Structure formats: structure tokens, C-alpha cells
N, C-alpha and C positions, 0 to 999 in steps of 0.2 A: 504494500500500500504506500503510495507516494503522497508526500505533503508538499503543498506549494508554499514558496517563501515570498512574502510580500515585500514591497519596497518601503523603506522607512523614509518618510518625508520630514521636512522641517516643522510642519504643522503638528506632526505627532509628538515631536520633542518639546513643543512649547509648553510652558507652565499652564496648568489648568486654571480656568477662570475662578476667582474667589467666589465661594458660595456665601450667600447672605439673603436677607429678606428680598423678595421680588419687588421690582420697581412698580410703583403705584402708577397706574395709567391715568390719563386725563379723565376718562369716564368715571374712574373710582374716586378721583379727587373732586369731581364736580358735585355740587349740591343737589341731592336727589329729593324729589318730592316724596311724601309718604306713600307707601304702596297701597294703603287701604283705600278702596273706592269710596267709602263713606267720607273720609277726610278730604279727598280730592273734590268730590261733589259739594260738600259743605263749604269748603274754601272758595270754590267757584261762585256759588250762590251768594255767600257773604261778601265777596269782593264786588260782585255786581251791585248789591244794595249799598255798599259803602260808596261806590262810584256814583250811584243814583243820589245818595244823600249829599254828596259834595257838589256835583255838577248839575243836579236836577233843577234847582231854582234858576240857574243861568240859562237852561234850555227850555224853560217853560214858555209856551207860545204866548200866553196872556197872563194878566193879573188874575189870580184865583178868585178874587172878590169882585171883579168887574162883570157887569151884566151886558148882554148883547141884544139879540132880537127880542121883540116883545111878543112872546108866544105863551099860550096858556098852559102848555105841558112841556116837559123836558124833550129836547130834540135828540133823536138817535144819532149814532156816529155817522159822520159825513166827512167830506173833504175839508170843510172849514173847521170842524171840531172832530178830531180823530176818535175821541171817546165820548162824544155827545156832550150834552149840557144838563144842568140841574133844572129844578123847577124855576129858579130865579135866573135862568139862562147864563149860568156860570160854566166856564170850561172845565170839564172833569179831568182832562189830562193835566192841565196846569195845577189843579188841586192835588192830584196824585204825585206829581213831581216835587211840589213844594212841601207836602206833608211828610215825605220820607225823612227829611233832615231832622225834624222835631222828634219823630218816633225813635230813630236810631240814637240821637243825642241823649234823650232821656233814658233809653235802655242802657247805653254804655256807661253813662254817669252813675245810674243806679247800681249797675253791676260792679263798678269800681268801688263805690262807697261801701256797698254791702260786703264785698270781698275783703276790703281793708278791715272792716269791723269783725268779720269772721276770723281772719288771721290774728288780729290783736287779741280778741277775747278767747278764741279756741286754743291757740297755741300757748298763750299765757296760762290759762287754766290747766291745760294738760301738763305743762312743765313744772309749774310751781306746786300744784297740788294743795292738799290741806284745806284750810278754811276758804282761801281764795278760789280754789277749784269748786267748792260747794256753792259759794255765792254766785260765781259766774255761770255755773251750770244751771242753777235755779233761774237766773235771769234768762238764759237761752230757752229753758223749758217753758217759761211764761210766754215768751213770744211764739213758741212753737204751738202751744195749745190755744192761743188767742186767735179768734177768727180774723183773717187778714182783711177781707173785703169790707166788713162793717167798720173796722178801725180806719181803713183808708178813706171811706166815705165821710167819717166824722172829722178826720184831720183835714181833708180837702174842703169840707164845709166851713171849717174855721178860717180858711184863707179868704182874703178879700178878692175883689175882681182883679186888682193889680197883680197880686201874687199868684193867682190861679193860672196865669199864662206864663209864669217864670219857669223855664225848663229845669234850672238847678234846684229850685224849691220842690218841684214835683219829683225830681230824682231822689232828693233827700227823704221825702215822705215814703216813696216806694222802697228805698233801701232800709228804712227802719223796720219794715215788716219782712224783709227778705234775707237777713243775715244769719238767722238762728240755725237753719239747717246746716249751712257750711261750717259754722262754729262747732257744732256737735261732731261732725265728721273729722275736722282737724284736731279736735281735742282727743278723740279716740286714737288717731294716728300718732299724735305726740306722746301719748301714754306708752305706746309701744316703742318709741324711739328714745325716750329719755334715759333708759337704762342700758343702752347699747355701749359697747366698749369704747368707741371713739368719743362718745359724750362723757363717759366717766373719765377718760384720759384728759379731756379738756377741762373738766371740773377739778381734777387733781393738780394740774399745773397752775391753777389759780385764775382761769378765765372767768370773766363776769357772766352773769346769767343772760343778759341781753346779747352779749357777743356769741355765746353758745347757741342761743336761739337763731340768731341771724346767720351764722357761718356754719353751723353743724346740723341743725334740725330743718330749717326752712328749705335749703337746697334739696332735701329728700322729699319735700312736700310740694314741689312745683307742679307735678302732674295733677295732684288733687286740688291745688289752688286754681289751676287753669280750668279744671272741670267744674269747680264751684263757681267760677266767674261766668262761664258759659251758661250754666244752669240759672244763675241769677239774672243774666241778661235776657234769657228766654222768659223767665218769670216777669221781668219788668216790661217786656214787649206786650205780653198778654194783659198785665195789670193796667198799664197805661191805656191800651186800646179799650179795655172794659170801662175804665173810669171816664174816658172821653165819650164812649158810646152812651153812657148814662147822662151825659150833659153836665158833668161837674166842673169842667174847665171853661175858661174864657172862650166863647165861640169865635173870637177874632184870631185865635191861634190855631193854625191848620195842622191836622194830624189825620192819620188814617182812621182813627176812632171817631174823630169829629165828622169825617165824611160819612161814615156809617150812621152816625147820629142824625145828620141832616137827611139822609136817605130814609131812615126809619120814620122821621117826622112827616115826610111826604108820602108815606106808604109805597115806597118804590118797589118793595118785594111783591106786594099784592097787585100792583099796577103793571108789573112787567117791565119796569125801567131797569133792566139788568146792568146796563153800562154805568149806572150810578153806584151800585154797591158791590158788584163782582170784582172790579180792579183793586179797590182797597182791601177787600177780604182776601183776595188771592195774594196780594203783596204781604199781608200779615202771615198768611199760611206758609208761603215760601220762605220768608225770613225765619219763622220758627222752625221750619224743616232744616234749614242750613245750620242753625245752632244745635238742633238735636243730633244731626249727623256728626258734627264735630265732637259733640259730647260722647256719642257712641264710639267714635274713633279713639278718643282719649281713654275711655273705659277699656277698650281692647288693649291699649298700651299699658294701662295700670294692672289689669287683671291677668295673671299668668295663664289661667285656664283659657280665657278668650283668645289670648295671643297664641297659645299653643294650638288651639283649634284652627285659627287662621293659617298658621304655618303648615299644619297637617293637610288642610285643603289645598294649599298652594303646591305642596310636594306631591300630593296625589295627582293634581293636574299635570305637573311636570313629568311624572312617571307615565301617565297615560298617553301623552303626546308622542314620545318615541315609540311606544308599543303600537299605537295606531299607524304611525308612519311606516314602521316595519311591516305591518300587515298589508298596507297598500303596496309596498314595494314587492312583496312576495306573492301578491295576488296574480294568478295566471302563470306562475312559475312552479317548477318542481321544488318540493321542500328540501331536497338534498341534492347536491351536485358531486359526482364522483370524478376524481381526476385519474385518468389512465396512467399506469406506470409501466414502462418498457424495461424489461430486464435484459441485461447484457449477457454475453456468452459465458463469462466466468462468474456470473452472480449465482449465489446459492438460493435455493427455494426457501 
């Protein structure tokens, strides 16, 4: 049996390339959007409404309070008024574009104030414990069992005409009734974090309590704080719309709830004037859907079981694709292919 001798080249004698971590590609370094379809859809809808709130009043074709033709009934959508007019011959599209800013502004301000109260009260009660925990927990329980809508109606009724159109005052009133749930959740999570090893180490080296809360505990509560903020914003959207629908705010301040209030006064639902109440109702529904989808996506990120279920589904889909592709390639062919072997004269059987 003969063996062939290969030629040694200079490349074979070259030193091997140093092994190390693989180079990170540009695609890996790029900022990737979340893979969850819920988060992507929710971010898209929320970005649309934020753009509508910022640029909507500038693109409004007319003044939302201005009247046009002298007609006895609301006019349906036409080339002059794309979403028709109200009973007072006001442009519905202009009202819709202008009302989005007030609704989103009140919701975001109320969510920010309520989230700040939740973090301050919930984290403080969970970390300090003792009598402070009992008193703060009792305060949160009082606001939890208290009916929110009657309290809001009473607080709103105490406001004058000048304050009932102030977005900041309305946000503050809504935030007063919306912080307790988030505070309870943050307190429970802080109780599970305050005895961790890194918190004990920071306490042993003499760190102050506020520094431990800010640098050690709060970074681990960011997903829960974000979820609490979105939930409170969603609550503020529904509450503000409901209070405006009841006619408790200044009618000169436009919002989607005030549009529904005016439509209800004119019996637009029973009269068939759908262009008056469907656009604001649909806007409120889509805005709430975007916030709910973002909240569900954050829940999947926080909850290991939901995250594992999502990864399992994605892996199953990835496994099924190559198998289906292989079946398509093998369709119409023999399952096995035999390669003929020709034996030489001196080969053994």
C-alpha cells in the first residue's frame, strides 16, 4: 500500500491565528427592537397617538369651536368636512385632532405622578418596615378599598370653572386615586429584595438607606415600575374620558370624552350620527389597546414562565421550518440514494 506525500507550503508553516471571542458583527451591534409582537404593535400605536397629540392641532383644518353652514342636523362626511359636522355645524375632524393632546397630556401626567407616589410610598414601606410599613400600608389599603369614581366626582365638583379645565389639576386628582395598586406591588417586591446579599453588603459598609434604595433596590424594580406606569396611564385615559363624558369638566376644553358628551346630549347614537361618536370612541379604544399590549409585553419580560413559553414557541417554529423545507425538497425523490462502488482487480471482497 502506497502513501502519497504532500507538498508543504509556507501557509502550512504559518502560526495559527489566535483564538478568542468572535468578532461582533454590525447586525449584532445594532439596536434591535423587541421580538415580541405585542410590544412592537403597542409601540407603533402609541407612537402614532403621540405624533397625533403633538402635531394634531397644527393640522386641524378648522377651529373646533367654529360653526359653518346653518343646517338643522349634523352633516355626514363630505369633501368639505372629512368626518362630518356636529349639531352646531362644528368640524368633527378638527375636534378629534385637537382633543388628542389634552387626553394624552392628562394621562401621562397622571401616570407620572401616581408612579412617583407608588415608588416613594411602596419602596419606603417595604425597606424600612416596622411601624412605618404598617402606617403606609394602611394608607394604601384605604385608597384601594375606597370607590374611585365617586371620590373623583366629589373632588372634581369642588373645583371651580377655572380649575376644571386645568390639565395639571385634573392629572393630580386622577393620580390621587391611582397610586395605591402600584405601591402594594412595589412594597411586596422590596420585601423580597431587602434581605439579599448585595443589600446586606451595602448596609454593612455603612451606606445610607436612601442610597441603598436608589442604587441597589430601584434598578431591580425598573420593569415593575414601567409596568405600573403603563397601567396607571391606561387607568387615567379611561378615568379622564369617563369624567369628561359625565360633563364634569369645563366644556370649552376639548377632549375625546367631551366629544362623546356632546354627542350623547344630541342623541347621536339613536339618531344614527355615527361620524360624531365613533372616531373619538375608536381613538380611546386604540390608545388603551396600545398601552395594554405594552403592559402584556413587559409582563412577559418580568414573568419567567411567560418568557419561557414564548421562547418555546419560537424554537418550535424554528424547528418546524427546516423539517418542512426538507420534506419539500425530498418530495418526488427516492428516500435513499445508493452510490455504486467499483472494485479493483486486487481488492478483497
